MARGU-276513 format. One record per atom (N, C-alpha, C): x, y, z; residue in three letters; atom name. Coordinates in Angstrom, 2 decimals, padded with zeros to 5 digits. Layout:
N
        X        Y        Z  residu  atome
        X        Y        Z     ala     CA
...
% end
This chain:
238
        X        Y        Z  residu  atome
   143.37   073.16   115.30     unk      N
   142.27   073.12   115.40     unk     CA
   141.66   072.79   117.12     unk      C
   141.37   074.04   117.50     unk      N
   141.44   073.41   119.18     unk     CA
   139.98   072.17   119.26     unk      C
   139.79   071.06   120.27     unk      N
   139.32   070.75   120.37     unk     CA
   137.92   070.86   120.92     unk      C
   137.32   070.13   120.96     unk      N
   135.71   070.47   121.55     unk     CA
   136.18   070.50   123.18     unk      C
   135.35   071.42   123.54     unk      N
   135.51   071.20   125.26     unk     CA
   134.32   069.74   125.58     unk      C
   134.61   068.91   126.30     unk      N
   133.98   067.86   126.40     unk     CA
   132.11   067.98   127.03     unk      C
   131.76   067.50   127.00     unk      N
   129.99   067.68   127.65     unk     CA
   129.50   067.26   128.00     unk      C
   128.50   067.93   129.40     unk      N
   127.75   067.07   130.46     unk     CA
   126.27   066.91   130.09     unk      C
   125.41   066.08   130.35     unk      N
   123.96   066.58   130.66     unk     CA
   123.48   065.87   131.83     unk      C
   123.14   067.38   132.32     unk      N
   122.21   066.98   133.68     unk     CA
   121.53   067.28   133.77     unk      C
   120.54   065.70   134.52     unk      N
   118.92   065.29   134.40     unk     CA
   118.35   066.28   136.20     unk      C
   118.00   067.46   136.27     unk      N
   117.62   067.91   137.65     unk     CA
   116.22   067.60   137.45     unk      C
   116.10   067.06   138.90     unk      N
   114.05   066.47   139.24     unk     CA
   113.77   067.83   140.11     unk      C
   114.48   068.11   140.88     unk      N
   114.48   069.40   141.83     unk     CA
   115.45   070.51   141.73     unk      C
   115.04   071.51   141.85     unk      N
   116.39   072.91   141.68     unk     CA
   116.81   072.91   142.75     unk      C
   117.01   072.46   144.16     unk      N
   117.84   072.35   145.20     unk     CA
   118.69   071.53   145.09     unk      C
   118.77   070.30   144.78     unk      N
   119.29   069.21   144.45     unk     CA
   120.02   069.27   143.16     unk      C
   121.43   069.91   143.51     unk      N
   122.33   070.09   142.51     unk     CA
   123.36   069.64   142.34     unk      C
   124.38   069.51   140.94     unk      N
   125.41   068.70   141.09     unk     CA
   126.33   068.83   142.03     unk      C
   126.09   070.06   143.17     unk      N
   127.35   070.27   143.76     unk     CA
   128.65   070.01   143.69     unk      C
   129.45   069.36   144.58     unk      N
   130.77   069.02   144.21     unk     CA
   131.29   068.75   142.60     unk      C
   130.18   067.38   141.91     unk      N
   130.86   067.07   140.91     unk     CA
   130.24   068.56   140.17     unk      C
   129.50   068.99   140.09     unk      N
   129.43   070.01   139.30     unk     CA
   130.89   071.28   138.90     unk      C
   131.18   071.59   140.19     unk      N
   132.10   072.11   140.53     unk     CA
   133.43   071.83   139.55     unk      C
   133.55   070.77   140.18     unk      N
   134.98   069.91   139.22     unk     CA
   134.98   070.07   137.89     unk      C
   133.33   069.53   137.12     unk      N
   133.18   069.77   135.81     unk     CA
   133.82   070.83   135.59     unk      C
   133.50   071.91   135.99     unk      N
   133.12   073.30   135.53     unk     CA
   134.19   073.80   134.89     unk      C
   135.60   073.22   136.38     unk      N
   137.24   073.56   136.59     unk     CA
   137.71   073.01   135.63     unk      C
   137.16   071.72   135.09     unk      N
   137.83   070.56   133.98     unk     CA
   137.16   071.44   132.76     unk      C
   137.05   072.26   132.63     unk      N
   136.29   072.56   131.04     unk     CA
   135.27   071.96   130.80     unk      C
   134.15   071.05   131.32     unk      N
   133.06   070.60   130.77     unk     CA
   131.88   072.27   130.27     unk      C
   131.34   071.85   129.15     unk      N
   130.61   072.03   128.87     unk     CA
   128.98   071.45   129.70     unk      C
   127.82   071.93   130.20     unk      N
   127.13   071.84   131.28     unk     CA
   125.60   072.10   130.73     unk      C
   124.94   071.19   130.67     unk      N
   123.32   070.74   129.51     unk     CA
   122.28   070.82   130.90     unk      C
   122.02   071.22   131.64     unk      N
   121.17   070.66   132.43     unk     CA
   119.77   071.20   132.19     unk      C
   118.91   069.66   132.37     unk      N
   117.66   069.59   131.06     unk     CA
   116.85   069.33   132.63     unk      C
   115.25   069.48   132.87     unk      N
   114.43   068.95   134.07     unk     CA
   113.60   067.43   133.02     unk      C
   113.50   066.73   133.65     unk      N
   112.88   065.62   132.22     unk     CA
   110.94   065.51   132.51     unk      C
   110.82   066.33   134.32     unk      N
   109.01   066.49   134.05     unk     CA
   109.13   067.40   133.26     unk      C
   109.83   068.60   132.72     unk      N
   109.24   069.12   131.84     unk     CA
   109.47   069.59   130.32     unk      C
   110.16   068.22   130.00     unk      N
   111.12   068.49   128.57     unk     CA
   109.71   068.39   127.21     unk      C
   108.96   067.27   128.06     unk      N
   107.56   066.72   127.11     unk     CA
   108.51   066.50   125.30     unk      C
   109.26   065.54   125.83     unk      N
   109.39   065.16   124.54     unk     CA
   111.28   065.60   123.59     unk      C
   111.32   066.15   124.78     unk      N
   112.84   067.62   124.08     unk     CA
   114.07   066.22   124.66     unk      C
   114.21   065.52   125.14     unk      N
   115.26   065.09   125.99     unk     CA
   116.10   064.99   124.43     unk      C
   117.52   065.49   124.75     unk      N
   118.16   065.73   123.77     unk     CA
   118.78   063.40   123.40     unk      C
   119.31   063.32   122.42     unk      N
   120.35   062.38   122.07     unk     CA
   120.80   061.68   123.51     unk      C
   120.14   060.69   123.82     unk      N
   121.41   059.80   125.44     unk     CA
   122.60   059.49   125.01     unk      C
   123.02   059.78   123.60     unk      N
   124.30   058.98   123.39     unk     CA
   124.94   060.58   123.01     unk      C
   124.53   061.29   122.82     unk      N
   125.24   062.70   122.33     unk     CA
   126.17   063.34   123.53     unk      C
   126.24   063.04   124.77     unk      N
   127.28   063.91   125.98     unk     CA
   128.05   063.01   125.92     unk      C
   129.12   063.37   126.29     unk      N
   130.59   062.88   126.78     unk     CA
   130.07   062.22   128.74     unk      C
   129.00   062.95   128.91     unk      N
   129.08   062.35   130.60     unk     CA
   127.33   062.54   130.19     unk      C
   126.87   061.97   131.31     unk      N
   125.43   062.32   131.85     unk     CA
   125.30   062.07   132.83     unk      C
   124.53   062.69   134.08     unk      N
   124.52   062.66   135.34     unk     CA
   123.35   062.86   136.00     unk      C
   122.58   061.99   136.61     unk      N
   121.19   061.60   136.84     unk     CA
   120.97   062.23   138.48     unk      C
   120.55   063.15   139.14     unk      N
   120.48   063.54   139.86     unk     CA
   119.10   063.48   141.04     unk      C
   118.81   063.47   141.99     unk      N
   117.82   063.27   143.15     unk     CA
   116.65   063.43   143.07     unk      C
   115.48   063.28   143.60     unk      N
   114.46   063.69   144.22     unk     CA
   113.37   063.36   144.17     unk      C
   112.62   063.22   145.30     unk      N
   111.33   063.18   146.16     unk     CA
   110.41   062.26   145.30     unk      C
   110.37   061.85   144.40     unk      N
   109.37   060.79   143.86     unk     CA
   110.62   059.24   143.58     unk      C
   109.04   058.74   143.46     unk      N
   110.22   056.92   143.19     unk     CA
   110.01   056.62   141.93     unk      C
   110.93   055.93   141.71     unk      N
   111.22   055.55   140.04     unk     CA
   109.84   054.78   139.50     unk      C
   108.92   053.64   140.58     unk      N
   107.84   052.73   139.99     unk     CA
   106.49   053.86   140.38     unk      C
   106.61   055.06   140.46     unk      N
   105.80   055.86   140.31     unk     CA
   105.12   056.33   138.85     unk      C
   105.34   055.39   137.98     unk      N
   105.20   056.20   136.49     unk     CA
   104.27   056.26   135.92     unk      C
   102.42   055.98   136.73     unk      N
   101.35   055.99   136.53     unk     CA
   100.74   057.61   137.09     unk      C
   101.38   058.11   138.49     unk      N
   101.64   059.72   139.12     unk     CA
   102.19   060.53   138.23     unk      C
   103.83   059.76   137.55     unk      N
   104.38   061.04   136.82     unk     CA
   104.66   060.09   135.48     unk      C
   104.73   060.17   135.02     unk      N
   104.21   059.78   133.43     unk     CA
   106.05   059.81   132.73     unk      C
   106.58   061.35   132.68     unk      N
   107.05   061.07   131.90     unk     CA
   108.63   060.12   132.63     unk      C
   108.77   059.36   134.12     unk      N
   109.21   058.53   134.79     unk     CA
   109.77   057.37   133.15     unk      C
   108.96   057.45   132.40     unk      N
   108.60   056.06   131.26     unk     CA
   109.94   056.96   130.27     unk      C
   109.74   057.87   130.13     unk      N
   110.53   058.59   129.17     unk     CA
   112.10   058.34   129.92     unk      C
   111.80   058.86   130.78     unk      N
   113.31   059.39   130.92     unk     CA
   113.82   057.34   131.77     unk      C
   113.00   056.53   132.15     unk      N
   113.95   055.73   132.17     unk     CA
   114.42   054.43   131.02     unk      C
   113.78   055.44   130.09     unk      N
   113.93   054.90   128.49     unk     CA
   115.70   055.54   127.97     unk      C
   115.21   057.07   128.18     unk      N
   116.70   057.63   128.44     unk     CA
   117.82   057.00   129.23     unk      C
   117.77   056.20   129.76     unk      N
   118.81   055.95   130.65     unk     CA
   118.98   054.27   130.14     unk      C
   118.13   053.39   130.09     unk      N
   118.92   052.67   129.37     unk     CA
   119.34   053.01   127.80     unk      C
   118.72   053.42   126.89     unk      N
   119.54   053.58   126.01     unk     CA
   121.05   054.04   126.45     unk      C
   121.63   055.03   127.07     unk      N
   122.79   055.38   127.15     unk     CA
   123.56   054.64   127.89     unk      C
   122.80   053.53   129.00     unk      N
   123.62   052.23   129.39     unk     CA
   124.15   051.41   128.48     unk      C
   123.10   051.49   126.84     unk      N
   123.49   050.72   126.64     unk     CA
   124.21   050.89   125.35     unk      C
   124.87   052.94   124.67     unk      N
   125.75   052.89   124.58     unk     CA
   127.19   052.79   125.09     unk      C
   127.42   051.86   126.10     unk      N
   128.59   052.60   127.28     unk     CA
   129.67   053.69   127.46     unk      C
   128.56   054.51   127.32     unk      N
   129.24   056.07   127.48     unk     CA
   129.24   056.05   129.22     unk      C
   129.88   057.14   129.74     unk      N
   129.79   057.23   130.79     unk     CA
   128.23   057.72   131.63     unk      C
   127.65   057.88   132.76     unk      N
   126.98   057.73   133.08     unk     CA
   126.92   057.53   134.43     unk      C
   126.62   058.60   135.93     unk      N
   126.62   058.56   137.03     unk     CA
   124.70   058.77   137.18     unk      C
   124.60   058.16   138.51     unk      N
   123.45   058.44   139.18     unk     CA
   123.30   058.48   140.73     unk      C
   122.88   059.99   141.10     unk      N
   122.37   059.96   142.12     unk     CA
   121.42   059.94   143.42     unk      C
   121.80   058.58   143.76     unk      N
   119.82   058.58   144.47     unk     CA
   118.52   058.44   143.91     unk      C
   118.04   059.26   143.62     unk      N
   117.04   059.01   142.36     unk     CA
   117.30   058.02   141.22     unk      C
   118.75   059.09   140.50     unk      N
   119.54   058.72   139.57     unk     CA
   120.15   057.41   139.91     unk      C
   120.27   056.73   140.97     unk      N
   120.94   055.68   141.00     unk     CA
   119.76   054.42   141.09     unk      C
   118.73   054.77   141.30     unk      N
   117.40   054.14   141.27     unk     CA
   117.01   054.18   139.93     unk      C
   116.90   055.28   139.23     unk      N
   116.71   055.00   137.55     unk     CA
   117.52   053.89   136.89     unk      C
   118.77   054.42   136.89     unk      N
   119.89   052.92   136.45     unk     CA
   119.09   051.63   137.12     unk      C
   119.18   051.03   138.62     unk      N
   118.75   050.25   138.53     unk     CA
   117.82   049.38   137.67     unk      C
   116.45   050.03   138.16     unk      N
   115.73   049.94   136.79     unk     CA
   115.60   049.76   135.38     unk      C
   116.39   050.48   135.25     unk      N
   116.88   050.52   133.39     unk     CA
   117.44   049.66   133.21     unk      C
   118.04   049.17   134.15     unk      N
   119.27   047.62   134.09     unk     CA
   118.31   046.42   134.60     unk      C
   117.30   046.60   135.22     unk      N
   116.04   045.11   134.76     unk     CA
   116.09   044.85   136.70     unk      C
   116.30   045.80   137.85     unk      N
   116.17   045.38   138.74     unk     CA
   115.46   046.30   139.32     unk      C
   114.90   045.84   140.85     unk      N
   113.79   046.00   141.53     unk     CA
   114.08   047.27   142.27     unk      C
   112.95   048.03   142.20     unk      N
   113.22   049.50   143.23     unk     CA
   111.89   049.38   143.62     unk      C
   111.83   049.84   144.81     unk      N
   110.89   049.82   145.99     unk     CA
   111.04   050.16   147.51     unk      C
   109.85   050.62   147.95     unk      N
   110.22   051.44   150.05     unk     CA
   110.83   050.44   150.18     unk      C
   112.44   051.25   151.31     unk      N
   113.12   050.34   151.80     unk     CA
   112.74   049.88   153.70     unk      C
   110.94   050.62   153.99     unk      N
   111.04   050.44   154.77     unk     CA
   111.34   050.88   155.90     unk      C
   112.39   051.82   155.72     unk      N
   113.09   052.84   156.79     unk     CA
   113.44   054.14   156.31     unk      C
   113.38   055.29   157.11     unk      N
   114.14   056.70   156.72     unk     CA
   115.33   056.44   156.52     unk      C
   116.02   057.26   156.09     unk      N
   117.59   057.38   155.94     unk     CA
   118.10   058.44   155.91     unk      C
   117.96   059.88   156.65     unk      N
   117.54   060.48   155.74     unk     CA
   118.89   061.45   157.14     unk      C
   120.01   062.22   156.90     unk      N
   121.36   062.40   157.64     unk     CA
   122.50   061.68   157.58     unk      C
   123.04   062.58   158.70     unk      N
   125.05   061.45   158.01     unk     CA
   125.16   060.39   158.93     unk      C
   125.57   059.52   158.12     unk      N
   125.34   058.31   158.94     unk     CA
   126.64   057.69   158.32     unk      C
   127.63   056.62   158.56     unk      N
   128.58   056.18   158.46     unk     CA
   128.30   055.32   157.20     unk      C
   129.31   055.70   156.03     unk      N
   129.17   054.69   154.38     unk     CA
   130.35   053.56   154.76     unk      C
   129.47   052.25   154.82     unk      N
   130.52   051.31   154.92     unk     CA
   130.69   050.88   153.57     unk      C
   132.13   050.37   152.74     unk      N
   133.15   049.54   151.65     unk     CA
   132.77   047.90   151.61     unk      C
   131.66   047.52   150.85     unk      N
   132.53   046.02   150.58     unk     CA
   134.22   046.26   150.12     unk      C
   134.15   044.47   150.23     unk      N
   135.73   044.49   149.56     unk     CA
   136.25   045.23   147.74     unk      C
   134.49   044.58   147.15     unk      N
   134.55   045.57   145.91     unk     CA
   134.79   046.94   145.93     unk      C
   134.18   047.61   147.19     unk      N
   133.76   049.14   147.22     unk     CA
   135.72   049.90   147.27     unk      C
   136.11   048.72   148.28     unk      N
   137.64   049.23   148.75     unk     CA
   138.37   049.39   147.87     unk      C
   138.16   048.47   145.98     unk      N
   139.02   048.40   145.31     unk     CA
   138.39   049.04   144.33     unk      C
   137.66   050.08   144.65     unk      N
   137.21   051.21   143.80     unk     CA
   137.24   052.70   143.29     unk      C
   137.02   053.28   142.81     unk      N
   136.96   054.55   143.53     unk     CA
   136.34   055.07   144.50     unk      C
   135.40   054.84   145.11     unk      N
   134.89   054.82   146.39     unk     CA
   135.57   054.74   147.39     unk      C
   137.04   054.51   147.26     unk      N
   138.09   053.60   148.63     unk     CA
   138.04   055.18   149.03     unk      C
   138.16   056.34   148.26     unk      N
   138.91   057.83   147.93     unk     CA
   137.84   058.73   149.20     unk      C
   136.45   058.07   149.27     unk      N
   135.45   058.61   150.00     unk     CA
   135.75   058.26   151.63     unk      C
   136.73   056.77   151.73     unk      N
   137.19   056.16   153.27     unk     CA
   135.54   055.46   153.67     unk      C
   136.45   054.32   154.09     unk      N
   135.63   053.11   154.85     unk     CA
   134.74   053.62   155.83     unk      C
   133.73   053.80   156.48     unk      N
   133.45   054.28   157.71     unk     CA
   132.79   055.86   157.85     unk      C
   133.62   056.79   156.56     unk      N
   133.20   057.77   156.82     unk     CA
   131.71   058.35   156.85     unk      C
   131.49   059.34   158.10     unk      N
   130.05   060.04   157.34     unk     CA
   129.57   060.15   156.02     unk      C
   128.37   059.78   155.84     unk      N
   128.02   060.70   154.78     unk     CA
   126.69   061.06   154.31     unk      C
   126.20   062.00   153.49     unk      N
   125.10   062.42   153.81     unk     CA
   123.71   061.02   153.24     unk      C
   123.28   060.86   153.62     unk      N
   122.00   059.80   153.37     unk     CA
   120.08   060.51   152.98     unk      C
   119.69   060.65   152.36     unk      N
   118.79   061.32   152.58     unk     CA
   117.96   060.56   151.46     unk      C
   117.01   059.37   151.47     unk      N
   116.20   058.37   151.01     unk     CA
   115.10   057.43   151.62     unk      C
   114.12   057.20   151.17     unk      N
   113.48   055.92   151.55     unk     CA
   113.12   054.85   151.08     unk      C
   113.65   054.39   149.54     unk      N
   113.89   053.60   148.45     unk     CA
   114.89   053.06   148.55     unk      C
   114.94   051.94   147.80     unk      N
   116.43   051.21   147.81     unk     CA
   115.82   050.05   146.39     unk      C
   116.93   049.59   146.28     unk      N
   116.93   048.91   144.89     unk     CA
   117.64   047.83   145.12     unk      C
   117.38   046.26   144.38     unk      N
   118.25   045.03   144.44     unk     CA
   119.55   045.27   143.54     unk      C
   120.37   044.75   143.18     unk      N
   121.37   044.53   142.47     unk     CA
   120.74   044.44   141.26     unk      C
   121.54   045.20   139.97     unk      N
   121.46   044.49   139.05     unk     CA
   122.30   043.44   138.20     unk      C
   121.54   042.27   137.76     unk      N
   122.43   041.29   137.33     unk     CA
   123.48   041.14   137.19     unk      C
   124.57   040.90   137.34     unk      N
   126.17   041.03   137.05     unk     CA
   126.82   041.92   137.87     unk      C
   125.93   042.49   138.75     unk      N
   126.80   043.79   139.28     unk     CA
   127.01   043.73   140.87     unk      C
   128.17   044.06   141.42     unk      N
   128.47   043.65   142.87     unk     CA
   128.57   045.14   143.75     unk      C
   127.64   045.03   145.14     unk      N
   127.61   045.99   145.61     unk     CA
   128.50   046.65   146.23     unk      C
   128.99   047.79   146.22     unk      N
   130.27   048.30   146.27     unk     CA
   130.04   048.91   147.61     unk      C
   128.61   049.53   148.51     unk      N
   128.42   050.31   149.75     unk     CA
   127.24   049.83   150.69     unk      C
   127.62   049.93   152.06     unk      N
   126.38   049.35   152.65     unk     CA
   126.29   050.92   154.14     unk      C
   125.49   050.63   154.24     unk      N
   124.73   051.46   155.58     unk     CA
   124.22   050.65   156.61     unk      C
   124.42   050.81   157.82     unk      N
   123.48   050.36   158.86     unk     CA
   122.01   049.72   158.78     unk      C
   121.22   050.88   157.97     unk      N
   119.61   051.00   157.53     unk     CA
   119.54   049.92   155.98     unk      C
   120.42   050.25   155.40     unk      N
   119.90   049.80   153.79     unk     CA
   121.59   049.16   153.48     unk      C
   120.87   048.06   152.49     unk      N
   122.42   047.46   152.31     unk     CA
   123.08   047.19   150.92     unk      C
   122.14   047.94   150.17     unk      N
   122.89   048.52   148.91     unk     CA
   122.98   049.90   148.72     unk      C
   124.26   050.25   148.82     unk      N
   124.10   052.06   148.68     unk     CA
   125.09   052.27   147.15     unk      C
   125.75   051.24   146.69     unk      N
   126.24   051.42   145.30     unk     CA
   126.68   050.18   144.77     unk      C
   126.83   050.59   143.23     unk      N
   127.39   049.51   142.39     unk     CA
   127.48   050.43   140.93     unk      C
   128.49   049.60   140.35     unk      N
   129.31   050.39   138.95     unk     CA
   128.60   049.07   138.22     unk      C
   129.01   049.70   136.31     unk      N
   129.05   048.67   135.65     unk     CA
   129.82   048.92   134.42     unk      C
   130.80   047.89   134.94     unk      N
   132.27   048.33   133.74     unk     CA
   132.78   049.40   134.72     unk      C
   133.38   050.53   133.51     unk      N
   133.80   051.94   134.08     unk     CA
   132.76   052.83   133.70     unk      C
   131.74   052.46   132.52     unk      N
   131.13   053.92   132.53     unk     CA
   129.75   053.93   133.34     unk      C
   129.37   053.45   134.27     unk      N
   128.03   053.75   134.77     unk     CA
   128.08   053.33   136.12     unk      C
   128.20   054.40   136.92     unk      N
   128.21   054.51   137.78     unk     CA
   126.45   054.56   139.48     unk      C
   126.22   054.39   140.03     unk      N
   125.28   054.40   141.54     unk     CA
   125.31   054.34   142.23     unk      C
   125.04   055.49   142.80     unk      N
   125.11   055.99   144.18     unk     CA
   124.11   056.35   144.97     unk      C
   123.82   055.55   146.15     unk      N
   122.10   055.76   146.57     unk     CA
   122.42   056.97   147.79     unk      C
   123.58   057.11   148.19     unk      N
   123.62   058.11   148.76     unk     CA
   124.24   059.72   148.09     unk      C
   124.59   060.79   148.86     unk      N
   124.80   061.87   148.47     unk     CA
   126.20   062.53   148.77     unk      C
   127.54   062.02   148.22     unk      N
   128.78   062.42   148.02     unk     CA
   129.03   064.17   147.75     unk      C
   127.87   064.35   146.35     unk      N
   127.83   065.57   146.27     unk     CA
   127.47   066.94   146.90     unk      C
   126.77   066.84   147.82     unk      N
   126.18   067.76   148.77     unk     CA
   127.55   068.39   149.23     unk      C
   126.99   069.52   148.91     unk      N
   127.75   071.25   149.59     unk     CA
   127.53   071.93   151.04     unk      C
   128.12   072.39   151.80     unk      N
   127.67   072.47   152.81     unk     CA
   126.93   073.88   153.33     unk      C
   127.25   074.62   151.92     unk      N
   126.23   076.20   151.93     unk     CA
   124.98   075.68   151.38     unk      C
   125.37   074.71   150.56     unk      N
   124.03   074.21   149.84     unk     CA
   122.43   073.61   150.86     unk      C
   122.69   073.20   152.07     unk      N
   122.18   072.38   153.01     unk     CA
   120.74   072.84   153.38     unk      C
   120.66   074.78   153.67     unk      N
   119.38   075.23   153.88     unk     CA
   118.32   074.68   152.71     unk      C
   119.45   075.16   151.23     unk      N
   117.90   074.57   150.50     unk     CA
   117.17   073.20   150.51     unk      C
   117.42   072.49   150.98     unk      N
   117.17   070.74   150.84     unk     CA
   116.45   071.07   151.80     unk      C
   117.08   072.05   153.26     unk      N
   115.85   071.55   154.32     unk     CA
   114.63   072.79   154.23     unk      C
   114.61   073.77   152.78     unk      N
   112.84   074.05   152.94     unk     CA
   112.36   073.71   151.86     unk      C
   113.29   072.57   150.49     unk      N
   112.35   072.43   150.14     unk     CA
   111.82   070.64   150.62     unk      C
   112.78   070.33   151.59     unk      N
   111.93   069.11   152.15     unk     CA
   111.53   069.59   153.44     unk      C
   110.84   070.56   153.26     unk      N
   110.59   070.79   154.72     unk     CA
   109.58   070.04   155.01     unk      C
   108.15   069.88   154.35     unk      N
   106.83   068.57   155.03     unk     CA
   107.87   067.50   155.36     unk      C
   108.70   066.82   153.95     unk      N
   109.16   065.30   154.83     unk     CA
   109.69   065.73   155.56     unk      C
   110.45   066.55   156.21     unk      N
   111.38   066.28   157.16     unk     CA
   110.26   066.30   158.29     unk      C
   109.03   067.41   158.24     unk      N
   108.63   067.52   159.85     unk     CA
   107.57   066.57   159.71     unk      C
   107.06   065.70   158.84     unk      N
   106.48   064.56   158.71     unk     CA
   107.23   063.39   159.25     unk      C
   108.54   063.68   159.44     unk      N
   109.63   062.61   159.58     unk     CA
   109.87   062.48   161.45     unk      C
   109.71   063.57   161.90     unk      N
   110.13   064.01   162.70     unk     CA
   112.07   064.22   162.95     unk      C
   112.23   064.66   161.68     unk      N
   113.63   064.71   161.65     unk     CA
   114.09   066.39   162.14     unk      C
   115.60   066.27   163.33     unk      N
   115.95   067.24   164.08     unk     CA
   117.10   068.33   163.28     unk      C
   115.94   069.10   162.55     unk      N
   116.91   070.17   161.88     unk     CA
   118.27   070.85   162.59     unk      C
   117.84   070.71   163.75     unk      N
   119.30   071.30   164.60     unk     CA
   120.60   070.30   164.46     unk      C
   120.06   069.15   164.24     unk      N
   121.15   067.76   163.97     unk     CA
   121.75   067.77   162.83     unk      C
   120.70   068.29   161.64     unk      N
   121.66   068.18   160.41     unk     CA
   122.10   069.26   160.23     unk      C
   121.84   070.33   160.22     unk      N
   122.62   071.37   160.63     unk     CA
   124.07   071.43   161.59     unk      C
   124.25   070.96   162.39     unk      N
   124.91   070.26   163.31     unk     CA
   126.15   069.55   162.25     unk      C
   125.62   068.33   162.16     unk      N
   126.63   067.74   161.40     unk     CA
   127.01   067.99   159.77     unk      C
   126.52   068.76   159.69     unk      N
   126.71   069.49   157.94     unk     CA
   128.04   070.30   158.42     unk      C
   127.94   070.64   158.90     unk      N
   129.17   071.83   159.30     unk     CA
   130.42   070.98   160.30     unk      C
   130.02   069.97   160.69     unk      N
   131.53   069.43   161.06     unk     CA
   131.43   068.63   160.09     unk      C
   131.12   068.30   159.06     unk      N
   131.05   067.12   158.05     unk     CA
   131.80   067.03   156.66     unk      C
   130.58   067.88   155.89     unk      N
   131.06   068.66   154.96     unk     CA
   131.68   069.00   154.27     unk      C
   132.67   070.31   154.85     unk      N
   133.88   070.47   153.99     unk     CA
   135.05   069.00   153.55     unk      C
   135.27   068.17   155.36     unk      N
   135.81   067.00   154.65     unk     CA
   135.47   066.14   153.62     unk      C
   133.82   065.99   153.48     unk      N
   133.61   065.69   152.05     unk     CA
   133.82   065.98   150.95     unk      C
   133.70   067.14   150.89     unk      N
   133.60   067.77   149.51     unk     CA
   135.22   067.43   149.04     unk      C
   136.42   067.50   149.55     unk      N
   137.34   067.02   149.43     unk     CA
   137.59   065.64   149.11     unk      C
   137.16   064.73   149.97     unk      N
   137.18   064.02   149.47     unk     CA
   136.14   062.97   148.27     unk      C
   134.84   063.69   148.17     unk      N
   134.29   063.74   147.00     unk     CA
   135.12   064.18   145.88     unk      C
   135.46   065.04   145.87     unk      N
   136.28   065.76   144.90     unk     CA
   137.58   064.90   144.19     unk      C
   138.14   064.29   145.04     unk      N
   139.21   063.32   144.85     unk     CA
   138.92   061.65   144.22     unk      C
   137.18   061.16   144.60     unk      N
   136.35   060.29   144.22     unk     CA
   136.33   060.27   143.06     unk      C
   135.30   061.56   142.69     unk      N
   134.75   061.93   140.95     unk     CA
   135.55   062.28   140.83     unk      C
   136.93   062.39   140.94     unk      N
   138.35   062.69   139.95     unk     CA
   138.60   061.02   139.36     unk      C
   139.04   060.38   140.42     unk      N
   139.22   059.06   139.96     unk     CA
   138.59   058.64   139.06     unk      C
   136.75   058.69   139.37     unk      N
   135.71   057.76   138.73     unk     CA
   135.77   058.47   137.01     unk      C
   135.76   059.45   136.64     unk      N
   135.77   060.19   135.82     unk     CA
   136.94   060.14   134.79     unk      C
   139.00   060.01   135.80     unk      N
   139.55   059.85   134.81     unk     CA
   139.73   058.26   134.33     unk      C
   138.68   057.08   135.06     unk      N
   138.84   056.16   135.36     unk     CA
   137.96   055.95   133.76     unk      C
   136.64   056.32   133.82     unk      N
   135.63   056.32   132.66     unk     CA
   136.13   056.72   131.46     unk      C
   137.23   057.17   131.48     unk      N
   138.00   058.32   130.01     unk     CA
   137.70   059.62   130.04     unk      C
   137.30   060.50   130.45     unk      N
   137.25   061.56   130.50     unk     CA
   137.83   062.67   131.12     unk      C
   138.90   062.20   132.13     unk      N
   139.67   063.68   132.22     unk     CA
   141.25   062.93   131.98     unk      C
% end
């Protein structure tokens, strides 16, 4: 009997921030991908322990805004129960903050806007992890104003000149990334449209974002595929 294809549940908050390079990799490896929108699910969120992989994507809201966005309480509970199962989960940007929150760490405004392509520096622990395949000091897309304290028992894996905590792991099963290694160059214009008000209010030069994406994104896609492949392999999914 043919074994069933592995499953990946993707928690998506805004349509233009998708799985990108990670999604393409999962598709080529035969994963069955199920996208859900936590803000619209109204209690219909699947069993957090059922999928082989959970991916939690970014979005322009804060983890601490439960009063404004009540669904966040349900999503944090979902992430907490997934973490307790020790089955693989990866969080990107807001997803990383949700993992930090579910592990009891503080998530809060970082007092700086980090939007654009800036070097991602690795710590010693980061250089000894799958993040090494992204390159130490390589340009990376950052898009956030919030940050998190490190959950108890974890080590910081990466930092930037503006934000000190950029990534952590819990054993081999949970990966939290504040930055965006999943971005594909062809997707940038959707981000610029979706974040139009935010970008204008912060005087972000779109021509610089476009130029840097054209310069860096293709190489990042190659490095990101190698990085995600290594992490998925270490997590027992490839």
